[in-house]
Every structure is written in C-alpha cells, then in structure tokens.
C-alpha positions in Angstrom: -2.5 22.7 -59.1 0.3 20.3 -57.8 2.4 23.3 -56.9 -0.5 24.9 -55.0 -1.1 21.7 -53.0 2.5 21.3 -52.2 2.8 24.9 -51.1 -0.2 24.5 -48.8 1.2 21.2 -47.4 4.5 22.9 -46.6 2.7 25.8 -44.9 0.6 23.3 -42.8 3.7 21.3 -41.8 5.6 24.5 -40.9 2.7 25.5 -38.6 3.0 22.2 -36.9 6.8 22.6 -36.4 6.2 26.1 -35.0 3.6 24.8 -32.6 6.0 22.1 -31.3 8.9 24.5 -31.0 6.8 27.1 -29.1 5.2 24.5 -26.8 8.2 22.5 -25.6 10.0 25.2 -23.6 12.1 24.5 -20.5 9.1 25.5 -18.2 6.7 23.2 -20.1 9.2 20.3 -20.0 9.3 20.8 -16.3 5.5 20.4 -16.2 5.7 17.2 -18.2 8.4 15.8 -15.9 6.3 16.6 -12.9 3.3 14.9 -14.6 5.4 11.8 -15.4 6.6 11.6 -11.8 3.0 11.7 -10.5 2.1 8.9 -12.9 5.1 6.8 -12.0 4.2 7.2 -8.3 0.6 6.2 -8.9 1.5 3.2 -11.1 4.2 2.0 -8.6 1.7 2.1 -5.8 -0.8 0.0 -7.7 -3.0 2.9 -8.8 -4.2 3.8 -12.3 -4.4 6.5 -14.8 -7.8 7.8 -15.8 -8.0 9.8 -19.1 -10.7 11.9 -20.6 -11.5 14.4 -23.3 -14.0 15.2 -26.1 -13.8 14.7 -29.9 -10.2 14.4 -31.0 -9.2 14.5 -27.4 -11.5 11.5 -26.7 -9.6 9.6 -29.4 -6.3 10.7 -27.9 -7.5 9.5 -24.5 -8.2 6.0 -25.9 -4.9 6.1 -27.8 -2.8 6.9 -24.8 -4.7 4.4 -22.6 -3.7 1.7 -25.2 -0.1 2.8 -25.1 0.0 2.1 -21.3 -2.2 -1.1 -21.3 -0.7 -2.7 -24.4 2.8 -1.3 -24.9 4.6 1.7 -26.4 7.9 0.4 -27.7 8.7 -2.5 -25.4 7.3 -6.0 -24.8 6.3 -5.6 -21.2 3.7 -6.0 -18.4 0.6 -3.9 -18.8 0.3 -0.5 -16.9 -3.1 0.4 -15.5 -4.9 3.1 -17.6 -8.6 3.6 -18.4 -10.0 5.9 -21.1 -13.3 7.3 -19.6 -14.4 8.0 -23.2 -15.2 4.5 -24.4 -18.2 2.9 -22.6 -21.2 4.1 -24.6 -23.7 2.7 -22.2 -22.2 4.7 -19.3 -21.8 7.9 -21.4 -25.3 7.8 -22.9 -27.0 6.8 -19.6 -25.2 9.6 -17.7 -25.9 12.1 -20.4 -29.6 11.1 -20.5 -30.3 10.6 -16.8 -28.1 13.4 -15.4 -26.3 15.7 -17.8 -23.5 15.5 -20.4 -21.3 17.6 -18.1 -21.3 14.5 -15.7 -20.2 11.8 -18.2 -16.6 11.7 -16.8 -17.2 12.8 -13.2 -19.7 10.1 -12.6 -17.2 7.5 -13.7 -14.5 9.0 -11.4 -16.9 8.9 -8.5 -17.4 5.2 -9.1 -13.9 3.9 -10.0 -11.5 6.7 -9.1 -9.5 6.3 -5.9 -7.1 8.5 -4.0 -3.7 7.9 -5.4 -4.9 7.6 -9.0 -4.0 10.3 -11.7 -6.5 12.0 -14.0 -5.2 13.1 -17.4 -7.7 15.6 -18.6 -7.6 16.9 -22.2 -9.4 20.0 -23.4 -8.0 22.1 -26.3 -9.9 25.2 -25.1 -9.6 24.4 -21.4 -13.3 25.2 -21.0 -15.0 21.8 -21.7 -17.6 21.6 -18.9 -17.4 17.8 -18.6 -13.6 17.9 -18.3 -13.9 20.7 -15.7 -16.4 18.5 -13.7 -14.0 15.6 -14.0 -11.1 17.6 -12.5 -13.4 18.8 -9.7 -14.5 15.3 -8.9 -11.0 13.9 -9.1 -9.6 16.6 -6.7 -12.4 15.9 -4.3 -11.4 12.2 -4.3 -7.7 12.9 -3.7 -6.7 12.2 -7.4 -3.8 14.1 -8.9 -5.0 16.1 -11.9 -2.8 16.6 -15.0 -4.4 18.8 -17.6 -3.5 19.3 -21.3 -4.9 22.4 -22.9 -4.1 25.1 -25.4 -4.6 28.8 -26.0 -4.5 30.6 -22.6 -5.4 27.4 -20.7 -9.0 28.4 -20.1 -10.8 27.6 -16.9 -8.8 24.3 -16.6 -5.5 26.0 -16.0 -6.1 27.1 -12.4 -8.1 24.0 -11.5 -5.6 21.3 -12.3 -2.7 20.3 -10.1 -0.4 20.4 -13.2 -1.2 22.0 -16.6 0.6 21.6 -19.9 -0.5 24.3 -22.4 0.1 23.9 -26.1 1.3 27.4 -27.1 -1.0 27.8 -30.1 -4.6 28.6 -30.7 -5.5 26.3 -33.6 -7.3 23.1 -32.4 -5.5 20.7 -34.7 -2.1 21.9 -33.7 -3.0 21.8 -30.0 -4.0 18.2 -30.4 -0.7 17.4 -32.3 1.3 19.0 -29.4 -0.8 17.0 -26.8 -0.2 13.6 -28.5 3.5 14.4 -28.8 3.7 15.3 -25.1 1.7 12.2 -24.1 3.8 9.9 -26.3 7.0 11.4 -24.6 5.5 10.7 -21.2 4.5 7.1 -22.1 7.9 6.3 -23.5 9.7 7.8 -20.5 7.6 5.9 -18.1 8.0 2.7 -20.0 11.7 3.1 -20.1 11.8 3.8 -16.3 9.8 0.7 -15.5 11.1 -1.7 -18.2 14.4 -0.3 -19.5 17.3 -2.6 -20.1 
C-alpha cells in the first residue's frame, strides 16, 4: 500500500512540474512582465489592484490581496489591493437582487476607477461573473489582467493581458496561477522596497 501511495504522489508531483515547465515559456514570461508593469504603474499613481475569481480562484484572490496589503517577503508599507470575493453581504445581495454574474462587476462599478488594475482568475476562462467583471473594468478604463488555463476560453480575447496555464487540469492551472502571482508580488515588492 505504501508503495502505491508513494507512486501516486510521485506521479502527481511530476504533473505539477510538467505544468510549470510548459506554462512559463518566454512568451508567457513576457505577459507576466507586462502585467507587473501595469500593476506598478497603477500602484505608483495611487491606484489599486482589484482581484476576483471563483472557488479556488476566490481563495487565490484573497491570498494575493493579502500578499500586497500585508507583505510578501519584506517588512514594508502596504500596497493597495482588494479581493472582490470577501464581502458576503455584497456578494449575496448582488446575487439575490440582480444575478450571480454581477457579483464582481457591481463592485467594480462602485469602487473601480480608471487607472486601477483588475486581476481576473478563471481556470476555464468562461466564468460568467469574471467575464462581466472584465467588461465592467474595461468600460471604466481599468487595465485587465487575466489568468486562465486550457485554451483561455472567452476571457482570452477580452482581457488586455492574458496568462494561460498550459494545462487542462484545474488543480494544476491553479498551481501555475499562484506561482505566477507570487512571482509578480515578489518582483513588485522588490521594485518598490528593495535594498
């Protein structure tokens, strides 16, 4: 039994390694660099990062917002980031009074400003509420940075910048996304607060 479990674990970890290797190509790294530049530009100008996604991507939204607000590696000043996934009163009221597809776009309409950056996470690229968020952000003059997987889905052509995890399994897409977002957070922190 122990040998079977160890073999399965090794296969799973190898799939993660393969997902990372396939996803972080030169072209994809260029996309991440462009995203980081847009985020730096926004933060330097006193704007904010808005982050959204569903399920595991909602958790990643909150995780990355915390990396900017609290810290990543350095003791430093807070950087403005808001996870649009956390206010249950707003989420449930919007879902009830309007539609679930509007839970993020309604918030963008209220607190998003031209010059902000939206980080939109959807492993399929087809989450209706994420697509609505991107549409609302673009209408408000907000730069849209999408993180998706598979073929990019409907999100790929809508977003200003789109990073696509080059795998089809949701868990590995999410692993690639958090790796990419951690890299961006660390690079931005180093740029603002490096020694």
